[in-house]
N, C-alpha and C positions, 0 to 999 in steps of 0.2 A: 261597820257594814252599812251600806246605803240601801234605803228602800224608798219606793215611790208609790203613793196611793192615788188612784184616780177615782173621784167620787162624782156621781151624776144622778139626776133624778131617775127613778124607775120608770119603765114604760107604763103609760097610762096616768102618770102623775103630771099635772100641769107644769109647764116650764115656760113662764112668761119671758124670761131672758132668751131662751132658745127661739121662741116665736118671733121676738123682736129682731134677732140676728137673721133668721130666715127671711123675714119681710124686707129687711134692709138689703140683704144680698140680692133678693129678687129685683128690688128697685135699681140696683147697680147692674142688672143684666145677667146675673148668675142663676143658673137653673138648679136650685137647691130645694128639694121637697121637704126636708126636715133638718132642723138644727137642734142639738141638745147642748146646753151649757152646764158645765160642772166645774170642778176645781181639782188642782193637782197639789199634793202635799209631799214634799221631799223631806226625808228623815235621815239623820245619821244616828245609827244605833250602836250601843256597846253590847253586841251579841257575838257569841262564839262561832255560830254556824247559821246557815240560811234557814234551817228549820226553826231554830230559836227566834231568829229575827221575824220570820213570818208569823209565828205564834204570838209574839209580842205585838206586832202591828195589827193582827186580827183583833186582839183585845182592845187596842187603842181605838180602832174603828167602831167596835161595839159600844165602847164607853164614851167616846167623845167625837171622833172625826167624822162619823156618818150617822145619819138617822135611819136605822134599818127599816122603818116603816115606809119611808118614801124615797130612800136613796139606795143605790147599789154601789159597790166599790170593787176595785181591782187592785191587787197588791203585786208589785214587781220588786223582787229583791236582787240586788247586785252583789253577788258573793265573790267577785273577782278581787 
């Protein structure tokens, strides 16, 4: 089973990379008021169903993939 985790800084947390991207886009003529930079983690899991996969990925995020104090994460499980 495949899962994708999107991790990004929480609102209110400084995001220097996002600020640099926003400024660069503005210099190129794009009207972007905010940019947030995060990361995407693709996982192949040995899980029997989507609920088991989601539970495992939530534990992975809590223990390693995301810092819950400053980052939020979204989990997408592909059970097809």
